C-alpha positions, 0 to 999 in steps of 0.5 A: 499499500502507498504511504501518503505525503503527510501534508495529504494525511493532514488535510484528511485528518482535518477534514474528518474532524470537521465533520459533524456527524462523525463527531456525534458517533464519536468516531476515531479516525483509526489508519489512513493510507492511499486508497485505504481508511478504518473508521470506529465508534463506540457503542453507545445508546445513542447509535443503538436500535431497540434491540441494542444492536448498532442501529443501521444507518450508524452503520451506513453512515460510518462505512459512507465516510470510510469509503468517502475518505479512501477515494478523496485520498486518492484525489488531485488538488482542487478536487472533491468527491460526493457519494453518488450511490451505494449498496449495502448488506447487512449480513448479521446484527452488529452486536458488540463494543465499537464498529471498524469501518475499512473503505478502499478503492476498488477502481479510480477513474477521472469522474468515478471512484468505485469503493467497498466498505467492510464493516467489523462489529468488535465484541470481547476481543473477536471481529466479526463482518456485520455489513459490506458496501459497495459505493461510487463516488463522483469527482467533483472540482472544490466545492465551496464552503457555506 
């Protein structure tokens, strides 16, 4: 796996720290490499569903961010990306203390980047795959900020 330049890595870390939803989830950027991102999120009642598992919406959002940042890690200066579409399969209940989303680029083109996101639930030190996502990101020129 190719290392990111320190300035690019710092840019991604700073961008992640500005995401309100990831702050709300108390999510942490665990690994930042070229085309490969890992994000974790601890369990809390705020991200649970009625059976006390992680909520599917939280799982999808974590996978979306992991894939999105994997795509961003491969962009050129002056480019940004937006989620164009994704499909997620929930494979097992997310019953555990922590989620880990692993996003990686499968194919990067000039206008579309296809990524895969796998989400693992960790319980008592054991990881289990609970969801997998296939996503397409659209490359755009830098967006203006509100």
